[in-house]
N, CA, C and O of each residue as an XYZ file, in Angstrom:
708
protein
N     -16.488     20.287    -22.921
C     -14.677     20.134    -22.623
C     -14.088     20.525    -23.753
O     -14.587     20.239    -24.841
N     -12.754     21.350    -23.623
C     -12.187     21.769    -24.918
C     -11.275     21.014    -25.299
O     -10.751     20.171    -24.571
N     -10.967     21.231    -26.524
C     -10.266     20.166    -27.534
C      -9.142     20.033    -26.806
O      -8.991     20.980    -26.033
N      -8.045     18.976    -26.746
C      -6.385     19.146    -25.929
C      -5.790     19.884    -27.306
O      -6.365     19.805    -28.392
N      -4.634     20.560    -27.099
C      -3.802     21.283    -28.135
C      -2.921     20.318    -28.200
O      -2.384     19.607    -27.350
N      -2.824     20.442    -29.889
C      -1.480     19.649    -30.322
C      -0.389     19.978    -29.779
O      -0.150     21.110    -29.360
N       0.501     18.863    -29.727
C       2.122     19.262    -29.325
C       2.799     20.343    -30.428
O       3.894     20.803    -30.107
N       2.345     20.678    -31.419
C       3.033     21.509    -32.356
C       2.707     22.665    -31.887
O       3.709     23.351    -31.680
N       1.324     23.391    -31.522
C       0.313     24.404    -31.425
C       1.018     24.299    -29.510
O       0.280     25.214    -29.144
N       1.496     24.064    -28.693
C       1.608     23.921    -27.738
C       2.899     24.657    -27.375
O       3.059     25.583    -26.580
N       4.072     23.809    -28.410
C       5.350     24.609    -28.947
C       5.165     25.812    -29.109
O       5.441     26.585    -28.192
N       4.720     26.213    -30.156
C       4.458     27.362    -30.897
C       3.838     28.108    -29.918
O       4.467     29.162    -30.011
N       3.095     28.257    -29.114
C       2.586     28.905    -27.912
C       3.492     29.687    -26.939
O       3.586     30.890    -26.693
N       4.244     28.394    -26.382
C       5.148     28.559    -25.559
C       6.250     29.610    -26.005
O       6.455     30.540    -25.225
N       7.055     29.550    -27.302
C       7.822     29.733    -27.522
C       7.138     31.718    -28.163
O       7.874     32.704    -28.191
N       5.916     31.712    -28.490
C       5.921     33.029    -28.765
C       6.180     33.672    -27.182
O       7.054     34.534    -27.089
N       5.438     33.267    -25.953
C       5.567     33.915    -24.833
C       7.059     33.939    -24.200
O       7.211     34.537    -23.135
N       7.843     33.493    -24.641
C       9.129     33.628    -24.549
C       9.772     34.955    -25.343
O      10.712     35.682    -25.021
N       9.063     34.975    -26.279
C       9.524     36.250    -27.407
C       8.573     37.226    -27.456
O       8.506     37.893    -28.488
N       7.685     37.490    -26.391
C       6.551     38.519    -26.213
C       7.219     39.874    -26.185
O       7.014     40.833    -26.930
N       8.275     39.728    -24.916
C       9.109     41.066    -24.492
C       9.781     41.711    -25.921
O       9.504     42.697    -26.604
N      10.614     40.841    -25.997
C      11.166     41.700    -27.784
C      10.377     41.869    -28.921
O      10.416     42.866    -29.643
N       9.769     41.044    -29.057
C       8.540     41.512    -30.103
C       7.863     42.535    -29.952
O       7.371     43.060    -30.951
N       7.620     43.189    -28.440
C       7.023     44.100    -28.294
C       7.721     45.670    -28.448
O       7.245     46.753    -28.789
N       9.228     45.186    -27.976
C      10.054     46.071    -27.953
C      10.624     46.546    -29.497
O      11.117     47.657    -29.693
N      10.477     45.582    -30.473
C      10.723     45.785    -31.872
C       9.473     46.537    -32.389
O       9.595     47.375    -33.282
N       8.199     46.230    -31.804
C       7.447     47.035    -32.522
C       7.005     48.607    -32.114
O       6.437     49.432    -32.831
N       7.430     48.736    -30.804
C       7.306     49.875    -29.906
C       8.388     50.938    -30.755
O       8.103     52.056    -31.185
N       9.593     50.291    -30.845
C      10.416     51.090    -31.595
C      10.090     51.453    -33.294
O      10.922     52.085    -33.945
N       8.919     51.024    -33.849
C       8.696     51.516    -34.971
C       7.520     52.082    -35.254
O       7.190     52.560    -36.339
N       6.775     52.016    -34.097
C       5.302     52.859    -33.875
C       5.281     53.208    -32.345
O       5.427     52.442    -31.393
N       5.120     54.204    -32.352
C       4.947     54.896    -30.854
C       3.631     54.581    -29.933
O       3.420     54.804    -28.741
N       2.756     53.920    -31.040
C       0.951     53.838    -30.357
C       1.292     52.591    -29.624
O       1.679     51.550    -30.156
N       1.079     52.828    -28.116
C       1.110     51.548    -27.531
C      -0.175     50.794    -28.048
O      -0.182     49.564    -28.099
N      -1.197     51.507    -28.409
C      -2.651     50.550    -28.601
C      -2.668     49.898    -29.675
O      -3.243     48.809    -29.686
N      -2.010     50.428    -30.911
C      -1.046     49.630    -31.872
C      -0.215     48.438    -31.809
O      -0.309     47.446    -32.531
N       0.651     48.657    -30.816
C       1.239     47.470    -30.379
C       0.644     46.697    -30.016
O       0.706     45.646    -30.655
N      -0.143     46.737    -28.970
C      -1.208     45.886    -28.749
C      -1.699     44.886    -29.367
O      -1.503     43.678    -29.232
N      -2.516     45.622    -30.232
C      -3.329     45.143    -31.407
C      -2.391     44.237    -32.035
O      -2.775     43.070    -32.112
N      -1.003     44.568    -32.600
C      -0.194     44.162    -33.383
C       0.224     42.899    -32.865
O       0.232     41.999    -33.704
N       0.608     42.561    -31.591
C       1.083     41.711    -30.900
C      -0.213     40.574    -31.018
O       0.013     39.458    -31.485
N      -1.391     40.912    -30.615
C      -2.470     40.037    -30.499
C      -2.960     39.596    -32.117
O      -3.321     38.447    -32.372
N      -2.931     40.278    -32.761
C      -2.735     40.042    -34.482
C      -1.778     39.022    -34.965
O      -2.097     38.303    -35.911
N      -0.261     38.870    -34.198
C       0.744     38.279    -34.493
C       0.645     36.974    -34.005
O       1.211     35.994    -34.489
N      -0.192     36.993    -32.896
C      -0.135     36.000    -32.357
C      -1.428     34.904    -32.806
O      -1.360     33.692    -32.601
N      -2.375     35.459    -33.327
C      -3.385     34.755    -33.902
C      -2.871     34.174    -35.058
O      -3.104     32.974    -35.204
N      -2.014     34.939    -36.190
C      -1.275     34.283    -36.988
C      -0.416     33.409    -36.546
O      -0.712     32.223    -36.693
N       0.333     33.614    -36.164
C       1.069     32.253    -35.182
C       0.507     31.205    -35.032
O       0.816     30.152    -35.588
N      -0.629     31.419    -34.053
C      -1.424     29.872    -33.834
C      -2.194     29.208    -35.414
O      -2.356     28.025    -35.716
N      -2.512     30.291    -36.108
C      -2.899     29.719    -37.236
C      -2.131     29.103    -38.484
O      -2.569     28.620    -39.528
N      -0.803     29.289    -38.006
C       0.362     28.902    -39.081
C       1.100     28.160    -38.010
O       2.268     28.018    -38.372
N       0.854     27.573    -36.704
C       1.844     26.703    -35.759
C       2.175     25.718    -36.586
O       3.381     25.472    -36.563
N       1.309     24.821    -37.576
C       1.576     23.592    -38.213
C       3.047     24.013    -39.165
O       3.940     23.197    -39.395
N       3.053     25.125    -39.530
C       4.242     25.636    -40.847
C       5.447     25.658    -40.107
O       6.417     25.321    -40.785
N       5.730     25.991    -38.760
C       6.718     26.139    -38.216
C       7.351     25.210    -37.972
O       6.790     24.333    -37.314
N       8.797     24.995    -38.395
C       9.562     23.943    -38.274
C      10.531     23.824    -36.964
O      11.675     24.255    -37.117
N      10.243     23.376    -35.915
C      11.007     22.883    -34.796
C      12.556     22.970    -35.233
O      12.944     22.472    -36.290
N      13.252     23.516    -34.503
C      14.637     23.875    -34.208
C      15.215     24.901    -35.397
O      16.423     25.002    -35.612
N      14.137     25.698    -36.194
C      14.505     26.704    -36.880
C      14.227     28.385    -36.052
O      13.832     28.532    -34.896
N      14.496     29.258    -36.825
C      14.517     30.264    -36.062
C      13.097     31.171    -35.685
O      12.868     32.198    -36.323
N      12.388     30.818    -34.857
C      11.486     31.015    -34.138
C      10.973     32.593    -34.495
O       9.995     33.017    -35.109
N      12.156     33.282    -33.784
C      12.143     34.385    -33.400
C      12.008     35.449    -34.535
O      11.306     36.460    -34.508
N      13.100     34.865    -35.878
C      13.009     35.478    -36.981
C      11.355     34.981    -37.696
O      10.981     35.703    -38.619
N      10.823     34.324    -37.472
C       9.461     33.734    -37.824
C       8.647     34.951    -37.823
O       8.201     35.751    -38.646
N       8.636     34.676    -36.004
C       7.772     35.735    -35.509
C       7.818     37.365    -36.062
O       6.999     38.127    -36.576
N       9.048     37.434    -35.712
C       9.389     39.172    -36.152
C       9.004     39.225    -37.487
O       8.281     40.218    -37.574
N       9.104     38.657    -38.638
C       8.902     38.798    -39.821
C       7.045     38.825    -40.146
O       6.464     39.636    -40.866
N       6.488     37.805    -39.451
C       5.086     37.787    -39.023
C       4.363     39.641    -38.554
O       3.274     40.201    -38.691
N       5.391     39.928    -38.118
C       4.824     41.140    -36.827
C       5.004     42.483    -37.996
O       4.379     43.527    -38.185
N       6.112     41.883    -38.589
C       6.749     43.365    -39.546
C       5.648     43.287    -40.617
O       5.423     44.397    -41.098
N       4.910     42.314    -41.121
C       4.275     42.296    -42.392
C       2.526     42.691    -41.456
O       1.660     43.178    -42.183
N       2.262     42.524    -40.388
C       1.298     43.006    -40.184
C       1.294     44.494    -39.593
O       0.321     45.245    -39.524
N       2.641     44.750    -39.174
C       2.992     46.279    -38.854
C       2.909     47.358    -40.244
O       2.349     48.454    -40.255
N       3.582     46.748    -41.305
C       3.233     47.046    -42.900
C       1.908     47.618    -43.295
O       1.525     48.682    -43.781
N       1.194     46.169    -42.782
C      -0.412     46.200    -43.754
C      -1.445     47.068    -42.527
O      -2.545     47.424    -42.949
N      -1.174     47.336    -41.347
C      -1.560     48.376    -40.524
C      -1.245     49.867    -40.889
O      -2.004     50.813    -40.680
N      -0.031     49.925    -41.453
C       0.122     51.530    -41.997
C      -0.688     51.764    -43.214
O      -1.451     52.694    -43.477
N      -0.206     50.238    -44.212
C      -1.136     50.805    -45.383
C      -2.494     50.944    -45.409
O      -3.065     51.548    -46.317
N      -3.295     50.226    -44.108
C      -4.808     50.320    -44.149
C      -5.034     51.697    -43.777
O      -6.021     52.275    -44.233
N      -3.842     52.579    -42.623
C      -4.368     53.247    -42.145
C      -4.128     54.390    -43.029
O      -4.369     55.473    -42.496
N      -3.673     54.438    -44.369
C      -3.603     55.844    -45.191
C      -2.347     56.233    -44.859
O      -1.476     55.596    -44.267
N      -2.332     57.372    -45.308
C      -1.341     58.512    -44.852
C      -1.241     58.814    -43.632
O      -1.375     60.008    -43.364
N      -1.047     58.108    -42.810
C      -0.712     58.350    -41.689
C       1.057     58.655    -41.199
O       1.881     57.843    -41.620
N       1.471     59.640    -40.464
C       2.738     59.639    -40.310
C       3.432     58.279    -39.428
O       2.950     57.491    -38.614
N       4.567     58.414    -39.929
C       5.239     56.986    -39.597
C       6.800     57.596    -38.881
O       7.587     58.368    -39.429
N       6.911     57.038    -37.654
C       8.045     57.170    -37.139
C       9.359     56.683    -38.303
O      10.428     57.287    -38.395
N       9.095     55.855    -38.863
C      10.002     55.018    -39.868
C       9.405     54.666    -40.661
O       8.250     54.370    -40.356
N       9.840     54.490    -42.158
C       9.481     54.093    -43.107
C       9.273     52.397    -43.752
O      10.120     51.653    -43.257
N       8.774     52.022    -44.271
C       9.017     50.738    -44.553
C      10.623     50.107    -44.687
O      11.155     49.239    -43.994
N      11.123     50.805    -45.730
C      12.609     50.407    -45.901
C      13.514     50.429    -44.670
O      14.494     49.693    -44.559
N      13.133     51.305    -43.769
C      13.944     51.309    -42.633
C      13.533     50.127    -41.706
O      14.266     49.375    -41.065
N      12.110     50.155    -41.801
C      11.953     49.290    -41.009
C      12.613     47.719    -41.262
O      13.011     46.976    -40.365
N      12.618     47.439    -42.664
C      12.921     46.079    -43.250
C      14.699     46.377    -42.748
O      15.232     45.368    -42.287
N      15.339     47.282    -42.792
C      16.616     47.541    -42.599
C      16.964     47.105    -41.373
O      17.776     46.180    -41.404
N      16.525     47.563    -40.000
C      16.808     47.320    -38.829
C      16.109     45.931    -38.289
O      16.397     45.448    -37.194
N      15.456     45.533    -38.908
C      14.632     44.372    -38.310
C      15.314     42.688    -39.721
O      14.834     41.554    -39.719
N      16.066     43.025    -40.339
C      16.792     42.059    -41.103
C      17.614     41.371    -40.389
O      18.032     40.253    -40.688
N      17.915     42.052    -39.323
C      19.566     41.323    -38.421
C      18.669     41.128    -37.158
O      19.399     40.736    -36.248
N      17.168     41.266    -36.675
C      17.085     41.191    -35.225
C      17.074     39.702    -34.680
O      17.017     39.574    -33.457
N      17.113     38.781    -35.320
C      17.270     37.734    -34.572
C      18.794     37.420    -34.287
O      19.029     36.400    -33.640
N      19.717     38.105    -34.657
C      21.020     37.901    -34.352
C      21.648     38.647    -32.733
O      22.755     38.518    -32.210
N      20.506     39.384    -32.301
C      20.807     39.983    -31.211
C      19.898     39.827    -30.169
O      18.757     39.561    -30.547
N      20.047     39.902    -29.114
C      19.387     39.756    -27.758
C      18.000     40.693    -27.854
O      17.014     40.460    -27.155
N      18.082     41.936    -28.955
C      16.639     42.538    -28.914
C      16.908     43.751    -29.674
O      17.947     44.409    -29.626
N      15.823     43.997    -30.413
C      15.890     45.583    -30.896
C      15.591     46.721    -30.158
O      15.689     47.890    -30.531
N      15.108     46.169    -28.764
C      14.958     47.365    -28.344
C      16.793     48.028    -27.908
O      16.941     49.114    -27.349
N      17.628     47.397    -28.183
C      19.245     47.315    -28.012
C      19.597     48.452    -29.484
O      20.077     49.577    -29.621
N      19.171     47.639    -30.176
C      19.549     48.403    -31.672
C      18.845     50.238    -31.384
O      19.485     51.284    -31.489
N      17.296     50.060    -30.993
C      16.886     51.408    -31.110
C      17.514     52.227    -29.990
O      17.709     53.438    -30.099
N      17.791     51.590    -29.021
C      18.545     52.845    -28.107
C      19.632     53.501    -28.655
O      19.806     54.684    -28.365
N      20.604     52.767    -29.607
C      21.452     53.687    -30.077
C      21.263     54.497    -31.338
O      22.102     55.204    -31.896
N      19.726     54.213    -31.764
C      19.555     55.330    -32.873
C      19.764     56.696    -33.094
O      20.133     57.183    -34.163
N      19.507     57.337    -32.005
C      19.568     58.688    -31.925
C      20.742     59.084    -32.054
O      20.875     59.923    -32.944
N      21.928     58.722    -31.344
C      23.258     58.934    -31.175
C      23.699     58.707    -32.270
O      24.645     59.411    -32.621
N      23.178     57.617    -33.253
C      23.635     57.302    -34.550
C      23.114     58.110    -35.515
O      23.956     58.533    -36.306
N      22.097     58.424    -35.682
C      21.328     59.698    -36.590
C      22.340     61.288    -36.502
O      22.503     62.242    -37.263
N      22.868     60.887    -35.088
C      23.848     62.661    -35.055
C      24.997     62.585    -35.621
O      25.639     63.613    -35.837
N      25.587     61.039    -36.054
C      26.284     60.912    -36.472
C      26.653     61.282    -38.125
O      27.729     61.435    -38.703
N      25.106     61.351    -38.626
C      25.296     61.462    -39.709
C      25.760     62.994    -40.241
O      25.745     63.819    -39.327
N      26.140     63.485    -41.459
C      26.199     64.684    -42.015
C      24.948     65.476    -41.789
O      23.906     64.935    -41.416
N      25.051     66.676    -42.002
C      23.777     67.086    -41.553
C      22.756     67.258    -42.848
O      21.564     67.502    -42.657
N      23.303     67.114    -44.167
C      21.964     67.035    -45.143
C      21.956     65.597    -45.063
O      20.888     65.413    -45.647
N      22.376     64.408    -44.758
C      21.432     63.144    -44.826
C      20.809     63.236    -43.642
O      19.728     62.650    -43.574
N      21.314     63.998    -42.373
C      20.232     63.903    -41.448
C      18.880     64.348    -42.094
O      17.931     63.564    -42.115
N      18.800     65.503    -42.577
C      17.672     66.251    -42.851
C      17.028     65.406    -43.793
O      15.810     65.230    -43.780
N      17.905     64.804    -44.724
C      16.919     63.891    -45.687
C      16.420     62.748    -44.777
O      15.193     62.667    -44.723
N      16.982     62.022    -44.190
C      16.221     61.301    -43.170
C      14.989     61.699    -42.151
O      13.924     61.090    -42.053
N      15.267     62.503    -41.647
C      14.206     63.656    -40.822
C      13.426     63.605    -41.952
O      12.953     62.475    -41.827
N      12.834     64.173    -43.256
C      12.155     64.575    -43.905
C      11.377     62.873    -44.450
O      10.160     62.694    -44.485
N      12.124     62.108    -44.717
C      11.727     60.835    -45.596
C      11.150     59.812    -44.046
O      10.058     59.252    -43.944
N      11.985     59.824    -43.269
C      11.320     58.753    -42.101
C      10.536     59.356    -40.734
O      10.066     58.568    -39.913
N      10.427     60.880    -40.548
C       9.689     61.278    -39.332
C       8.532     61.942    -40.064
O       7.369     61.782    -39.695
N       8.859     62.658    -41.066
C       7.226     63.244    -41.687
C       6.911     62.577    -43.037
O       6.298     63.198    -43.905
N       7.335     61.292    -43.216
C       6.790     60.533    -44.230
C       6.720     61.071    -45.774
O       5.893     60.693    -46.604
N       7.736     62.010    -45.982
C       7.806     62.548    -47.435
C       8.609     61.282    -48.163
O       9.520     60.691    -47.583
N       8.118     60.905    -49.630
C       9.001     60.176    -50.704
C       9.543     61.042    -50.767
O       9.348     62.194    -50.380
N      10.964     60.144    -51.724
C      12.312     60.944    -52.177
C      11.769     62.152    -53.257
O      12.206     63.298    -53.159
N      10.823     61.791    -54.243
C      10.188     62.822    -55.089
C       9.989     64.454    -54.452
O      10.243     65.479    -55.086
N       9.441     64.384    -52.959
C       9.301     65.335    -52.402
C      10.279     66.105    -51.526
O      10.247     67.268    -51.125
N      11.206     65.066    -51.336
C      12.341     65.675    -50.692
C      13.542     66.457    -51.491
O      14.418     67.187    -51.025
N      13.250     65.993    -53.091
C      14.553     66.314    -53.909
C      14.269     67.964    -54.073
O      15.189     68.776    -54.173
N      13.234     68.227    -54.081
C      13.217     70.138    -54.347
C      13.878     70.647    -52.950
O      14.529     71.687    -53.047
N      13.792     70.028    -51.620
C      14.034     70.883    -50.553
C      15.146     70.538    -50.599
O      15.598     71.451    -49.907
N      16.150     69.850    -50.895
C      17.454     69.481    -50.847
C      18.218     69.985    -52.006
O      19.396     70.297    -51.830
N      17.722     70.088    -53.073
C      18.484     70.787    -54.128
C      18.903     69.395    -54.963
O      19.923     69.374    -55.652
N      17.981     68.183    -54.830
C      18.706     66.909    -55.335
C      17.515     66.242    -56.525
O      16.294     66.336    -56.649
N      18.396     65.681    -57.131
C      17.220     64.420    -58.059
C      16.832     63.636    -56.789
O      17.346     63.620    -55.671
N      15.371     62.748    -57.496
C      14.721     62.201    -56.513
C      15.658     60.784    -56.345
O      15.547     60.030    -55.379
N      16.425     60.614    -57.264
C      17.371     59.287    -57.565
C      18.377     59.853    -56.569
O      18.770     58.862    -55.954
N      18.859     60.686    -56.197
C      19.853     61.138    -55.534
C      19.509     61.188    -53.829
O      20.407     61.250    -52.990
N      18.268     61.156    -53.544
C      17.539     61.298    -52.368
C      17.711     59.877    -52.356
O      18.374     59.570    -51.366
N      17.377     58.844    -53.072
C      17.448     57.766    -52.836
C      18.368     56.892    -52.257
O      18.272     56.075    -51.342
N      19.313     57.252    -53.015
C      20.987     56.809    -52.652
C      21.486     57.229    -51.425
O      22.108     56.532    -50.623
N      21.090     58.769    -51.279
C      21.692     59.301    -49.776
C      21.063     58.650    -48.720
O      21.729     58.178    -47.798
N      19.521     58.555    -48.765
C      18.669     57.574    -48.107
C      19.478     56.127    -47.796
O      19.828     55.901    -46.637
N      19.667     55.485    -48.502
C      20.250     54.390    -48.759
C      21.771     53.873    -47.989
O      22.104     52.801    -47.482
N      22.463     55.146    -48.171
C      23.955     55.244    -47.610
C      23.736     55.545    -46.264
O      24.455     54.998    -45.429
N      22.605     56.556    -45.807
C      22.468     56.660    -44.411
C      21.992     55.711    -43.690
O      22.393     55.565    -42.536
N      21.144     54.974    -44.183
C      20.401     53.400    -43.420
C      21.744     52.831    -43.264
O      21.822     52.169    -42.229
N      23.002     52.875    -44.061
C      23.856     51.588    -44.239
C      24.925     52.018    -43.160
O      25.598     51.230    -42.496
N      24.972     53.385    -43.090
C      26.043     53.931    -41.908
C      25.912     53.819    -40.331
O      26.745     53.636    -39.444
N      23.857     54.091    -40.334
C      23.039     53.995    -39.322
C      23.416     52.229    -38.406
O      23.804     51.821    -37.311
N      23.060     51.793    -39.498
C      23.251     50.104    -39.264
C      24.493     50.108    -38.591
O      24.742     49.833    -37.417
N      25.543     50.608    -39.899
C      27.138     49.923    -39.178
C      26.972     50.576    -37.887
O      26.981     49.756    -36.969
N      26.813     51.864    -37.492
C      27.121     52.547    -36.062
C      26.562     51.715    -35.186
O      27.282     51.374    -34.248
N      25.286     51.219    -35.236
C      24.539     50.487    -34.294
C      25.084     49.147    -34.234
O      25.355     48.692    -33.123
N      25.280     48.463    -35.254
C      26.322     47.229    -34.860
C      27.734     47.576    -34.076
O      28.189     46.694    -33.349
N      28.279     48.537    -34.168
C      29.536     49.034    -33.784
C      29.433     48.899    -31.949
O      30.056     48.315    -31.063
N      28.323     49.767    -32.048
C      27.792     50.002    -30.637
C      27.710     48.650    -30.053
O      28.506     48.041    -29.338
N      26.608     48.342    -30.508
C      26.283     46.960    -29.688
C      27.495     45.981    -29.650
O      27.563     45.186    -28.713
N      28.652     45.996    -30.811
C      30.187     45.261    -30.595
C      30.748     45.497    -29.480
O      31.173     44.647    -28.697
N      30.787     47.028    -29.313
C      31.602     47.302    -28.407
C      30.839     47.318    -26.723
O      31.444     47.545    -25.675
N      29.892     47.119    -26.822
C      29.224     47.171    -25.672
C      29.228     45.786    -25.135
O      29.440     45.542    -23.947
N      28.932     44.682    -26.243
C      29.274     43.355    -25.754
C      30.696     42.802    -25.273
O      30.959     41.820    -24.579
N      31.537     43.770    -25.877
C      33.047     43.405    -25.454
C      33.275     43.875    -24.165
O      34.143     43.328    -23.484
N      32.431     45.089    -23.593
C      32.930     45.240    -22.663
C      32.216     44.690    -21.127
O      32.535     44.906    -19.958
N      31.054     43.846    -21.792
C      30.729     43.056    -20.489
C      31.344     41.890    -20.124
O      31.028     41.328    -19.075
């Protein structure tokens, strides 16, 4: 006969099921590999179960689960070696920092292409080289005629512009509903 599940673990399982769709959307926005997303959701669930006693009821479960998933995703990238990423870890951090405040990162990622188009051509080129082709700033610098530090600053500013653009579009959408 199976052991009964303690109330804390049962609560965490129930909350995980409620957040699985936005979690999958969040992960799919960061890696287009459906198999990897399935593995990451499973790994996240196992970690959540192992740490169920650490979760404090009434706190931000979604933020907790997304943080675990983000660490699993970054670990999978690190373990895979030099695999091309859709977005690098800095952008993953930037986009996921405010994830619990919105109804889902899938909305944020829906606006990403349009917001990328709003960037100046050089900033967009730097973003493409960094986040779609996986080049570090020191490799981007010669292509742009900039220093590596200038590339880092440009990428940081571009991420801020994209975040503001996405938040503006989300706010406009919410005001229109």
